[in-house]
C-alpha positions as CSV (number, residue, x, y, z in Angstrom):
1,M,119.6,108.1,131.5
2,A,122.1,105.8,129.9
3,L,121.9,104.7,126.3
4,Q,121.2,101.2,127.4
5,A,117.6,102.3,128.1
6,L,117.2,102.5,124.3
7,D,117.6,98.7,124.2
8,N,114.1,98.4,125.4
9,P,112.5,101.7,124.2
10,I,108.8,100.9,124.5
11,W,109.1,99.8,128.1
12,Q,111.3,102.8,129.1
13,S,108.8,105.1,127.3
14,L,105.8,103.7,129.2
15,L,107.8,103.6,132.5
16,T,108.9,107.3,132.3
17,C,107.6,110.0,129.9
18,H,104.6,108.1,128.6
19,S,103.6,106.6,131.8
20,D,100.2,108.4,131.6
21,F,99.5,106.4,128.4
22,A,100.6,102.9,129.9
23,I,98.1,100.1,130.4
24,G,99.2,97.3,132.5
25,N,101.4,96.6,135.5
26,E,105.1,95.9,136.5
27,Q,105.3,92.8,134.3
28,V,103.8,94.2,131.1
29,K,102.7,97.5,129.7
30,R,101.2,98.6,126.3
31,Y,99.9,101.7,124.6
32,P,96.1,102.0,124.0
33,S,95.2,100.5,120.7
34,A,94.1,103.8,119.4
35,I,97.6,105.2,120.0
36,G,99.7,102.4,118.7
37,P,100.1,98.6,118.5
38,F,103.1,98.4,121.0
39,I,103.6,96.3,124.0
40,A,106.6,95.8,126.2
41,V,108.2,93.9,129.2
42,P,111.1,94.8,131.3
43,S,113.0,91.6,130.7
44,E,112.9,88.3,128.7
45,E,111.3,86.4,131.8
46,A,108.0,84.7,131.4
47,V,104.9,86.9,131.9
48,E,102.0,85.7,134.0
49,E,99.2,84.7,131.4
50,T,96.5,86.5,133.3
51,Y,98.5,89.8,133.2
52,L,98.9,89.5,129.4
53,S,95.4,88.4,128.5
54,G,94.1,91.2,130.7
55,I,95.3,93.8,128.3
56,V,95.3,92.1,124.9
57,A,92.2,91.2,123.0
58,A,91.8,87.9,121.3
59,G,93.1,88.1,117.7
60,E,94.9,91.4,118.4
61,T,98.4,91.7,117.1
62,L,100.9,93.9,119.0
63,Y,104.7,94.5,118.6
64,F,107.7,94.1,121.0
65,V,110.8,96.0,120.3
66,G,114.2,94.9,121.5
67,V,112.9,92.6,124.3
68,A,110.3,90.0,124.2
69,P,109.2,87.5,126.9
70,R,108.8,83.7,127.0
71,L,105.3,82.9,126.1
72,S,102.9,79.8,126.2
73,A,101.5,78.2,123.1
74,Q,98.5,80.2,123.6
75,W,100.3,83.1,122.0
76,Q,101.9,83.4,118.6
77,L,105.1,85.1,118.6
78,T,106.5,85.9,115.2
79,E,110.0,87.7,114.7
80,H,110.2,90.4,112.1
81,G,113.0,92.7,111.2
82,P,115.7,93.3,112.5
83,I,115.4,97.0,112.7
84,V,118.3,99.6,113.1
85,Q,118.2,102.2,115.8
86,M,119.8,105.4,114.8
87,L,120.8,108.6,116.8
88,C,121.6,112.1,115.8
89,P,124.1,113.8,118.0
90,S,124.2,117.2,116.4
91,R,122.1,119.8,114.6
92,I,121.2,119.2,111.0
93,E,121.8,122.1,108.6
94,V,119.4,122.2,105.7
95,A,119.2,125.0,103.2
96,E,116.1,127.1,103.6
97,N,113.5,127.3,100.9
98,D,109.8,128.4,100.5
99,T,108.5,124.9,101.5
100,R,105.9,125.6,104.3
101,I,106.0,123.3,107.2
102,S,103.0,123.2,109.6
103,I,102.3,121.8,112.9
104,L,99.5,119.1,112.2
105,S,96.5,119.1,114.6
106,E,93.4,117.0,115.3
107,T,91.8,118.4,112.2
108,D,94.6,116.8,110.1
109,I,94.1,113.2,111.5
110,P,92.2,112.0,108.5
111,A,94.7,113.1,106.2
112,M,97.4,111.7,108.3
113,L,95.7,108.4,108.5
114,E,95.2,108.3,104.8
115,L,98.9,109.0,104.1
116,T,100.2,106.5,106.6
117,A,97.9,103.9,105.4
118,L,99.4,104.3,101.9
119,V,103.1,104.2,103.0
120,Y,103.4,103.5,106.7
121,P,100.7,101.0,107.4
122,E,100.0,99.3,110.8
123,Y,101.8,101.5,113.3
124,F,100.0,104.8,113.0
125,R,96.6,105.1,114.6
126,A,93.9,107.7,115.2
127,R,95.6,109.0,118.3
128,T,99.2,108.4,117.6
129,S,99.7,112.1,117.3
130,D,98.8,112.5,120.9
131,L,102.3,111.4,121.7
132,G,104.2,114.5,120.5
133,T,104.6,117.1,117.7
134,Y,103.7,116.1,114.2
135,L,104.7,118.2,111.2
136,G,103.5,118.2,107.7
137,I,103.9,119.6,104.3
138,S,100.8,120.2,102.3
139,L,100.5,120.8,98.4
140,N,97.6,121.4,96.3
141,G,95.2,120.7,99.3
142,R,96.9,117.4,100.1
143,L,99.2,116.1,102.8
144,A,102.3,115.5,100.9
145,A,104.7,114.5,103.7
146,M,104.8,114.1,107.5
147,A,106.9,113.1,110.4
148,G,106.4,113.3,114.2
149,E,107.4,112.4,117.7
150,R,106.5,109.0,119.1
151,M,108.3,107.0,121.9
152,Y,109.5,109.3,124.6
153,L,111.9,108.3,127.4
154,T,113.9,110.3,129.8
155,G,116.4,112.2,127.7
156,H,115.5,110.7,124.4
157,Q,112.9,111.4,121.8
158,E,111.9,109.1,118.8
159,I,111.1,110.6,115.4
160,S,108.6,108.4,113.6
161,A,106.0,108.2,110.8
162,V,108.5,109.7,108.2
163,C,106.5,109.3,105.1
164,T,106.0,111.0,101.7
165,H,103.2,110.5,99.3
166,P,104.5,108.7,96.1
167,D,103.3,111.6,94.1
168,F,105.7,113.9,95.9
169,T,108.9,112.0,96.4
170,G,112.3,113.4,95.4
171,R,111.6,116.9,96.7
172,G,113.4,116.6,100.0
173,F,110.3,116.9,102.1
174,A,111.3,114.1,104.4
175,A,114.9,115.6,105.1
176,R,113.3,119.0,105.9
177,L,110.8,117.4,108.3
178,V,113.2,115.2,110.2
179,S,115.8,118.1,110.4
180,R,113.1,120.4,111.9
181,L,112.2,117.8,114.5
182,T,115.8,116.8,115.2
183,N,116.9,120.4,115.9
184,A,113.9,121.0,118.1
185,I,114.6,117.9,120.2
186,L,118.4,118.8,120.6
187,E,117.3,122.3,121.7
188,R,115.4,120.6,124.5
189,N,118.8,118.9,125.4
190,E,117.4,115.5,124.5
191,I,118.7,112.9,122.1
192,P,116.7,112.2,118.8
193,F,116.5,108.7,117.7
194,L,114.5,106.6,115.2
195,H,114.0,103.1,113.9
196,V,114.3,102.0,110.2
197,S,114.2,98.5,108.7
198,R,117.6,97.1,108.1
199,D,116.6,96.3,104.5
200,N,115.4,99.9,103.8
201,E,118.6,101.2,102.2
202,R,116.9,104.4,100.8
203,A,115.8,105.5,104.3
204,K,118.9,104.6,106.0
205,S,121.0,106.5,103.4
206,L,118.8,109.6,104.0
207,Y,119.2,109.5,107.8
208,E,123.0,109.0,107.4
209,R,123.2,111.9,105.1
210,L,121.4,114.0,107.7
211,G,123.9,112.9,110.4
212,F,122.1,110.0,112.1
213,I,124.5,107.2,113.3
214,A,123.5,103.6,113.7
215,R,123.6,102.7,117.4
216,R,122.6,99.0,117.1
217,E,120.1,96.5,115.7
218,L,117.0,95.6,117.6
219,R,114.7,92.5,117.1
220,L,111.1,93.3,116.2
221,W,108.3,90.7,117.2
222,A,104.6,90.5,116.5
223,V,102.7,88.7,119.1
224,T,99.0,87.4,118.6
225,A,96.7,86.0,120.9
226,K,95.4,82.8,119.5
227,S,92.6,82.5,122.1
228,I,91.9,84.2,125.4
């Protein structure tokens, strides 16, 4: 699949590798609310109101990435961002140490929700980890850091929810988790990518040091139904 598909990553994910999660039709698709607050359209053309209102609850806020449609006054569309989309073309070499990385499971969801609510609010939900592999590092019985796989389109896998508890920053945990995920994705002959706020210089610097390259900036919108 051409890199152009990454210009509209949510739509392409729901159209291809995550089609089993898709709610909607040929005009608009979304993830279930328990998985993530993401919605997508194939182009900037207007969407029929009945299609949109059929999958969005009154007062619910969802996010478009890259492409957003024309909407009536019934909907509040607020632009956020922009965000930077980054790719990693080659393996990441990180010196091994005794830090134990584990695959997170359903029993870890409460700890994952607690951590993401603290440092990665809004986007991580109770079933987000259904989308792919999530890795974690635990210390003293606490989840200190995590990262995992989210959007998934043909030939491309997103790394997301990269977060470290404030009590455990500066130990290289994020780098180790992102490296492990990146190398596993490359071994599947897929391209790892991620998104980061343009203003988050600390995170961008980390990803650049690991070998990620900025592909382009994408716009991020939040849409809320005023009334349905």
